[in-house]
PDB file of N, CA, C and O in Angstrom:
ATOM      1  N   MET A   1      -6.770  11.539  -5.140  1.00  0.00           N
ATOM      2  CA  MET A   1      -6.341  10.493  -4.771  1.00  0.00           C
ATOM      3  C   MET A   1      -6.022   9.790  -6.363  1.00  0.00           C
ATOM      4  O   MET A   1      -6.603  10.075  -7.410  1.00  0.00           O
ATOM      5  N   THR A   2      -5.069   8.934  -6.190  1.00  0.00           N
ATOM      6  CA  THR A   2      -4.445   8.391  -7.424  1.00  0.00           C
ATOM      7  C   THR A   2      -5.284   7.219  -7.636  1.00  0.00           C
ATOM      8  O   THR A   2      -6.000   6.747  -6.753  1.00  0.00           O
ATOM      9  N   LYS A   3      -5.199   6.814  -8.667  1.00  0.00           N
ATOM     10  CA  LYS A   3      -5.619   5.300  -9.041  1.00  0.00           C
ATOM     11  C   LYS A   3      -4.541   4.407  -9.342  1.00  0.00           C
ATOM     12  O   LYS A   3      -3.783   4.612 -10.290  1.00  0.00           O
ATOM     13  N   HIS A   4      -4.437   3.373  -8.532  1.00  0.00           N
ATOM     14  CA  HIS A   4      -3.580   2.183  -8.767  1.00  0.00           C
ATOM     15  C   HIS A   4      -4.007   0.807  -8.117  1.00  0.00           C
ATOM     16  O   HIS A   4      -4.738   0.724  -7.130  1.00  0.00           O
ATOM     17  N   GLN A   5      -3.542  -0.095  -8.692  1.00  0.00           N
ATOM     18  CA  GLN A   5      -4.276  -1.301  -8.512  1.00  0.00           C
ATOM     19  C   GLN A   5      -3.573  -1.924  -7.260  1.00  0.00           C
ATOM     20  O   GLN A   5      -2.356  -1.847  -7.090  1.00  0.00           O
ATOM     21  N   ILE A   6      -4.388  -2.514  -6.441  1.00  0.00           N
ATOM     22  CA  ILE A   6      -4.055  -2.771  -4.884  1.00  0.00           C
ATOM     23  C   ILE A   6      -4.412  -4.421  -5.138  1.00  0.00           C
ATOM     24  O   ILE A   6      -5.291  -4.819  -5.903  1.00  0.00           O
ATOM     25  N   ILE A   7      -3.618  -5.188  -4.405  1.00  0.00           N
ATOM     26  CA  ILE A   7      -3.808  -6.470  -4.025  1.00  0.00           C
ATOM     27  C   ILE A   7      -3.869  -6.641  -2.968  1.00  0.00           C
ATOM     28  O   ILE A   7      -2.947  -6.252  -2.252  1.00  0.00           O
ATOM     29  N   LEU A   8      -5.040  -7.332  -2.398  1.00  0.00           N
ATOM     30  CA  LEU A   8      -5.385  -7.415  -0.847  1.00  0.00           C
ATOM     31  C   LEU A   8      -5.840  -8.872  -0.917  1.00  0.00           C
ATOM     32  O   LEU A   8      -6.466  -9.522  -1.754  1.00  0.00           O
ATOM     33  N   TYR A   9      -5.094  -9.248   0.713  1.00  0.00           N
ATOM     34  CA  TYR A   9      -4.770 -10.796   0.676  1.00  0.00           C
ATOM     35  C   TYR A   9      -4.604 -10.808   2.516  1.00  0.00           C
ATOM     36  O   TYR A   9      -4.082  -9.888   3.146  1.00  0.00           O
ATOM     37  N   TRP A  10      -5.107 -11.908   3.055  1.00  0.00           N
ATOM     38  CA  TRP A  10      -4.475 -12.282   4.401  1.00  0.00           C
ATOM     39  C   TRP A  10      -3.204 -12.990   4.327  1.00  0.00           C
ATOM     40  O   TRP A  10      -2.893 -13.823   3.475  1.00  0.00           O
ATOM     41  N   SER A  11      -2.451 -12.547   5.375  1.00  0.00           N
ATOM     42  CA  SER A  11      -1.284 -13.208   5.466  1.00  0.00           C
ATOM     43  C   SER A  11      -1.409 -13.812   7.174  1.00  0.00           C
ATOM     44  O   SER A  11      -1.617 -13.243   8.246  1.00  0.00           O
ATOM     45  N   ARG A  12      -1.186 -15.130   6.809  1.00  0.00           N
ATOM     46  CA  ARG A  12      -1.041 -15.852   8.216  1.00  0.00           C
ATOM     47  C   ARG A  12       0.247 -15.195   8.823  1.00  0.00           C
ATOM     48  O   ARG A  12       0.265 -14.417   9.776  1.00  0.00           O
ATOM     49  N   GLU A  13       1.157 -15.577   8.212  1.00  0.00           N
ATOM     50  CA  GLU A  13       2.699 -15.130   8.834  1.00  0.00           C
ATOM     51  C   GLU A  13       2.556 -13.902   9.618  1.00  0.00           C
ATOM     52  O   GLU A  13       3.041 -13.823  10.747  1.00  0.00           O
ATOM     53  N   ASP A  14       1.823 -12.810   8.999  1.00  0.00           N
ATOM     54  CA  ASP A  14       1.433 -11.601   9.844  1.00  0.00           C
ATOM     55  C   ASP A  14       0.492 -11.281  10.560  1.00  0.00           C
ATOM     56  O   ASP A  14       0.519 -10.312  11.320  1.00  0.00           O
ATOM     57  N   ASP A  15      -0.628 -12.182  10.389  1.00  0.00           N
ATOM     58  CA  ASP A  15      -1.812 -12.262  11.040  1.00  0.00           C
ATOM     59  C   ASP A  15      -2.396 -10.718  10.736  1.00  0.00           C
ATOM     60  O   ASP A  15      -2.629  -9.904  11.629  1.00  0.00           O
ATOM     61  N   ALA A  16      -2.571 -10.494   9.431  1.00  0.00           N
ATOM     62  CA  ALA A  16      -3.093  -9.023   9.056  1.00  0.00           C
ATOM     63  C   ALA A  16      -3.381  -9.316   7.663  1.00  0.00           C
ATOM     64  O   ALA A  16      -2.881 -10.225   7.001  1.00  0.00           O
ATOM     65  N   PHE A  17      -4.371  -8.319   7.221  1.00  0.00           N
ATOM     66  CA  PHE A  17      -4.492  -8.126   5.980  1.00  0.00           C
ATOM     67  C   PHE A  17      -3.399  -7.315   5.308  1.00  0.00           C
ATOM     68  O   PHE A  17      -2.905  -6.337   5.870  1.00  0.00           O
ATOM     69  N   ILE A  18      -2.993  -7.757   4.004  1.00  0.00           N
ATOM     70  CA  ILE A  18      -1.945  -7.315   3.366  1.00  0.00           C
ATOM     71  C   ILE A  18      -2.441  -6.360   2.169  1.00  0.00           C
ATOM     72  O   ILE A  18      -3.361  -6.859   1.521  1.00  0.00           O
ATOM     73  N   ALA A  19      -2.084  -5.287   1.810  1.00  0.00           N
ATOM     74  CA  ALA A  19      -2.351  -4.545   0.602  1.00  0.00           C
ATOM     75  C   ALA A  19      -1.201  -3.964  -0.158  1.00  0.00           C
ATOM     76  O   ALA A  19      -0.466  -3.061   0.241  1.00  0.00           O
ATOM     77  N   GLU A  20      -1.130  -4.653  -1.409  1.00  0.00           N
ATOM     78  CA  GLU A  20       0.232  -4.338  -2.043  1.00  0.00           C
ATOM     79  C   GLU A  20      -0.192  -3.661  -3.386  1.00  0.00           C
ATOM     80  O   GLU A  20      -1.325  -3.747  -3.860  1.00  0.00           O
ATOM     81  N   VAL A  21       0.826  -2.994  -3.929  1.00  0.00           N
ATOM     82  CA  VAL A  21       0.441  -1.855  -4.773  1.00  0.00           C
ATOM     83  C   VAL A  21       1.685  -2.415  -6.116  1.00  0.00           C
ATOM     84  O   VAL A  21       2.874  -2.101  -6.169  1.00  0.00           O
ATOM     85  N   PRO A  22       1.036  -3.168  -6.930  1.00  0.00           N
ATOM     86  CA  PRO A  22       2.316  -3.996  -7.884  1.00  0.00           C
ATOM     87  C   PRO A  22       2.921  -2.825  -8.498  1.00  0.00           C
ATOM     88  O   PRO A  22       4.148  -2.817  -8.596  1.00  0.00           O
ATOM     89  N   GLU A  23       2.125  -1.652  -9.005  1.00  0.00           N
ATOM     90  CA  GLU A  23       2.950  -0.709 -10.012  1.00  0.00           C
ATOM     91  C   GLU A  23       4.073  -0.126  -9.348  1.00  0.00           C
ATOM     92  O   GLU A  23       5.061   0.159 -10.024  1.00  0.00           O
ATOM     93  N   LEU A  24       4.059   0.085  -8.152  1.00  0.00           N
ATOM     94  CA  LEU A  24       4.814   1.106  -7.057  1.00  0.00           C
ATOM     95  C   LEU A  24       5.920   0.115  -6.293  1.00  0.00           C
ATOM     96  O   LEU A  24       5.732  -0.126  -5.100  1.00  0.00           O
ATOM     97  N   PRO A  25       7.154  -0.499  -7.027  1.00  0.00           N
ATOM     98  CA  PRO A  25       7.769  -1.333  -6.215  1.00  0.00           C
ATOM     99  C   PRO A  25       7.912  -0.973  -4.615  1.00  0.00           C
ATOM    100  O   PRO A  25       8.112   0.120  -4.085  1.00  0.00           O
ATOM    101  N   GLY A  26       7.741  -2.259  -4.040  1.00  0.00           N
ATOM    102  CA  GLY A  26       7.950  -2.157  -2.740  1.00  0.00           C
ATOM    103  C   GLY A  26       6.614  -1.307  -1.906  1.00  0.00           C
ATOM    104  O   GLY A  26       6.694  -1.222  -0.680  1.00  0.00           O
ATOM    105  N   CYS A  27       5.749  -0.869  -2.422  1.00  0.00           N
ATOM    106  CA  CYS A  27       4.635  -0.061  -1.847  1.00  0.00           C
ATOM    107  C   CYS A  27       3.648  -1.186  -1.223  1.00  0.00           C
ATOM    108  O   CYS A  27       2.876  -1.791  -1.968  1.00  0.00           O
ATOM    109  N   ALA A  28       3.692  -1.414   0.005  1.00  0.00           N
ATOM    110  CA  ALA A  28       2.310  -2.220   0.708  1.00  0.00           C
ATOM    111  C   ALA A  28       1.949  -1.540   1.838  1.00  0.00           C
ATOM    112  O   ALA A  28       2.560  -0.547   2.233  1.00  0.00           O
ATOM    113  N   ALA A  29       0.909  -2.052   2.433  1.00  0.00           N
ATOM    114  CA  ALA A  29       0.423  -1.558   3.945  1.00  0.00           C
ATOM    115  C   ALA A  29      -0.175  -2.889   4.203  1.00  0.00           C
ATOM    116  O   ALA A  29      -0.306  -3.837   3.428  1.00  0.00           O
ATOM    117  N   ASP A  30      -0.547  -2.757   5.578  1.00  0.00           N
ATOM    118  CA  ASP A  30      -1.252  -3.937   6.502  1.00  0.00           C
ATOM    119  C   ASP A  30      -2.159  -3.050   7.244  1.00  0.00           C
ATOM    120  O   ASP A  30      -2.013  -1.847   7.464  1.00  0.00           O
ATOM    121  N   GLY A  31      -3.397  -4.056   7.698  1.00  0.00           N
ATOM    122  CA  GLY A  31      -3.831  -3.687   8.627  1.00  0.00           C
ATOM    123  C   GLY A  31      -4.907  -4.850   9.363  1.00  0.00           C
ATOM    124  O   GLY A  31      -4.798  -5.901   8.732  1.00  0.00           O
ATOM    125  N   ALA A  32      -5.812  -4.970  10.387  1.00  0.00           N
ATOM    126  CA  ALA A  32      -6.384  -5.809  11.066  1.00  0.00           C
ATOM    127  C   ALA A  32      -7.719  -6.045  10.339  1.00  0.00           C
ATOM    128  O   ALA A  32      -8.289  -7.090  10.653  1.00  0.00           O
ATOM    129  N   THR A  33      -8.271  -5.327   9.499  1.00  0.00           N
ATOM    130  CA  THR A  33      -9.277  -5.470   8.394  1.00  0.00           C
ATOM    131  C   THR A  33      -8.877  -4.930   7.053  1.00  0.00           C
ATOM    132  O   THR A  33      -7.921  -4.211   6.761  1.00  0.00           O
ATOM    133  N   ARG A  34      -9.878  -5.469   6.262  1.00  0.00           N
ATOM    134  CA  ARG A  34      -9.599  -5.085   4.914  1.00  0.00           C
ATOM    135  C   ARG A  34      -9.771  -3.888   4.901  1.00  0.00           C
ATOM    136  O   ARG A  34      -8.979  -3.368   4.115  1.00  0.00           O
ATOM    137  N   GLN A  35     -10.446  -3.145   5.405  1.00  0.00           N
ATOM    138  CA  GLN A  35     -10.807  -1.539   5.296  1.00  0.00           C
ATOM    139  C   GLN A  35      -9.686  -1.046   5.681  1.00  0.00           C
ATOM    140  O   GLN A  35      -9.082  -0.191   5.032  1.00  0.00           O
ATOM    141  N   GLU A  36      -9.224  -1.606   6.948  1.00  0.00           N
ATOM    142  CA  GLU A  36      -7.683  -0.687   7.425  1.00  0.00           C
ATOM    143  C   GLU A  36      -6.537  -0.979   6.476  1.00  0.00           C
ATOM    144  O   GLU A  36      -5.711  -0.086   6.288  1.00  0.00           O
ATOM    145  N   ALA A  37      -6.436  -1.908   5.985  1.00  0.00           N
ATOM    146  CA  ALA A  37      -5.160  -2.062   4.956  1.00  0.00           C
ATOM    147  C   ALA A  37      -5.434  -1.425   4.098  1.00  0.00           C
ATOM    148  O   ALA A  37      -4.416  -0.808   3.784  1.00  0.00           O
ATOM    149  N   LEU A  38      -6.554  -1.063   3.220  1.00  0.00           N
ATOM    150  CA  LEU A  38      -6.803  -0.170   2.293  1.00  0.00           C
ATOM    151  C   LEU A  38      -6.696   1.108   2.425  1.00  0.00           C
ATOM    152  O   LEU A  38      -6.068   1.778   1.605  1.00  0.00           O
ATOM    153  N   ALA A  39      -7.318   1.654   3.519  1.00  0.00           N
ATOM    154  CA  ALA A  39      -6.882   3.117   4.353  1.00  0.00           C
ATOM    155  C   ALA A  39      -5.487   3.244   4.307  1.00  0.00           C
ATOM    156  O   ALA A  39      -5.027   4.118   3.572  1.00  0.00           O
ATOM    157  N   ASN A  40      -4.543   2.359   5.117  1.00  0.00           N
ATOM    158  CA  ASN A  40      -3.280   2.632   5.057  1.00  0.00           C
ATOM    159  C   ASN A  40      -2.619   2.320   3.625  1.00  0.00           C
ATOM    160  O   ASN A  40      -1.569   2.926   3.410  1.00  0.00           O
ATOM    161  N   ALA A  41      -3.036   1.547   2.720  1.00  0.00           N
ATOM    162  CA  ALA A  41      -2.665   1.832   1.315  1.00  0.00           C
ATOM    163  C   ALA A  41      -2.425   3.050   0.771  1.00  0.00           C
ATOM    164  O   ALA A  41      -1.423   3.593   0.306  1.00  0.00           O
ATOM    165  N   GLU A  42      -4.050   3.502   0.996  1.00  0.00           N
ATOM    166  CA  GLU A  42      -3.693   4.971   0.447  1.00  0.00           C
ATOM    167  C   GLU A  42      -3.003   5.852   0.921  1.00  0.00           C
ATOM    168  O   GLU A  42      -2.863   6.827   0.184  1.00  0.00           O
ATOM    169  N   ILE A  43      -2.328   5.902   2.238  1.00  0.00           N
ATOM    170  CA  ILE A  43      -1.445   6.555   2.763  1.00  0.00           C
ATOM    171  C   ILE A  43       0.024   6.519   2.004  1.00  0.00           C
ATOM    172  O   ILE A  43       0.672   7.449   1.523  1.00  0.00           O
ATOM    173  N   VAL A  44       0.296   5.182   2.068  1.00  0.00           N
ATOM    174  CA  VAL A  44       1.880   4.929   1.721  1.00  0.00           C
ATOM    175  C   VAL A  44       1.631   4.878  -0.044  1.00  0.00           C
ATOM    176  O   VAL A  44       2.618   4.678  -0.753  1.00  0.00           O
ATOM    177  N   ILE A  45       0.643   5.018  -0.501  1.00  0.00           N
ATOM    178  CA  ILE A  45       0.711   5.421  -2.076  1.00  0.00           C
ATOM    179  C   ILE A  45       1.060   6.778  -1.938  1.00  0.00           C
ATOM    180  O   ILE A  45       2.228   7.020  -2.242  1.00  0.00           O
ATOM    181  N   GLU A  46       0.511   7.544  -1.637  1.00  0.00           N
ATOM    182  CA  GLU A  46       0.718   9.176  -1.285  1.00  0.00           C
ATOM    183  C   GLU A  46       2.095   9.339  -0.923  1.00  0.00           C
ATOM    184  O   GLU A  46       2.698  10.223  -1.531  1.00  0.00           O
ATOM    185  N   GLU A  47       2.664   8.741  -0.147  1.00  0.00           N
ATOM    186  CA  GLU A  47       4.115   9.076   0.637  1.00  0.00           C
ATOM    187  C   GLU A  47       5.150   8.272  -0.334  1.00  0.00           C
ATOM    188  O   GLU A  47       6.295   8.701  -0.480  1.00  0.00           O
ATOM    189  N   TRP A  48       4.719   7.126  -0.972  1.00  0.00           N
ATOM    190  CA  TRP A  48       5.720   6.948  -1.925  1.00  0.00           C
ATOM    191  C   TRP A  48       5.854   7.674  -3.479  1.00  0.00           C
ATOM    192  O   TRP A  48       6.864   7.659  -4.183  1.00  0.00           O
ATOM    193  N   ILE A  49       4.723   8.221  -3.755  1.00  0.00           N
ATOM    194  CA  ILE A  49       4.959   9.267  -4.885  1.00  0.00           C
ATOM    195  C   ILE A  49       5.608  10.320  -4.316  1.00  0.00           C
ATOM    196  O   ILE A  49       6.746  10.518  -4.741  1.00  0.00           O
ATOM    197  N   GLU A  50       5.136  11.160  -3.342  1.00  0.00           N
ATOM    198  CA  GLU A  50       6.059  12.144  -2.797  1.00  0.00           C
ATOM    199  C   GLU A  50       7.474  11.735  -2.674  1.00  0.00           C
ATOM    200  O   GLU A  50       8.395  12.467  -3.035  1.00  0.00           O
ATOM    201  N   THR A  51       7.622  10.691  -2.218  1.00  0.00           N
ATOM    202  CA  THR A  51       9.126  10.282  -2.263  1.00  0.00           C
ATOM    203  C   THR A  51       9.708  10.280  -3.372  1.00  0.00           C
ATOM    204  O   THR A  51      10.658  11.056  -3.480  1.00  0.00           O
ATOM    205  N   ALA A  52       9.426   9.620  -4.281  1.00  0.00           N
ATOM    206  CA  ALA A  52       9.816   9.500  -5.563  1.00  0.00           C
ATOM    207  C   ALA A  52      10.133  10.604  -6.525  1.00  0.00           C
ATOM    208  O   ALA A  52      10.963  10.650  -7.433  1.00  0.00           O
ATOM    209  N   ARG A  53       9.103  11.644  -6.017  1.00  0.00           N
ATOM    210  CA  ARG A  53       9.173  13.000  -6.878  1.00  0.00           C
ATOM    211  C   ARG A  53      10.377  13.589  -6.309  1.00  0.00           C
ATOM    212  O   ARG A  53      11.119  14.109  -7.143  1.00  0.00           O
ATOM    213  N   GLU A  54      10.816  13.645  -4.893  1.00  0.00           N
ATOM    214  CA  GLU A  54      11.314  14.537  -4.309  1.00  0.00           C
ATOM    215  C   GLU A  54      13.185  13.570  -4.624  1.00  0.00           C
ATOM    216  O   GLU A  54      14.277  14.105  -4.427  1.00  0.00           O
ATOM    217  N   LEU A  55      12.990  12.333  -5.053  1.00  0.00           N
ATOM    218  CA  LEU A  55      14.256  11.694  -5.676  1.00  0.00           C
ATOM    219  C   LEU A  55      14.275  11.911  -6.977  1.00  0.00           C
ATOM    220  O   LEU A  55      15.147  11.277  -7.571  1.00  0.00           O
ATOM    221  N   GLY A  56      13.427  12.777  -7.788  1.00  0.00           N
ATOM    222  CA  GLY A  56      13.472  12.745  -9.077  1.00  0.00           C
ATOM    223  C   GLY A  56      13.096  11.750 -10.094  1.00  0.00           C
ATOM    224  O   GLY A  56      13.301  11.891 -11.299  1.00  0.00           O
ATOM    225  N   ARG A  57      12.494  10.666  -9.499  1.00  0.00           N
ATOM    226  CA  ARG A  57      12.242   9.468 -10.323  1.00  0.00           C
ATOM    227  C   ARG A  57      10.734   9.508 -10.891  1.00  0.00           C
ATOM    228  O   ARG A  57      10.319   8.596 -11.606  1.00  0.00           O
TER     229      ARG A  57
END
């Protein structure tokens, strides 16, 4: 697991919790609960990093 700051907040517009990762542009996830949003964020962080490596960034 990598270590990144995650900002977690409730979005009325999306009717869900949003988990944003500020140091990884565009990296965010959502979920019906805080725990679900955080779990989804862990997945998209790994995918974001994998994609960046594939693109040579």
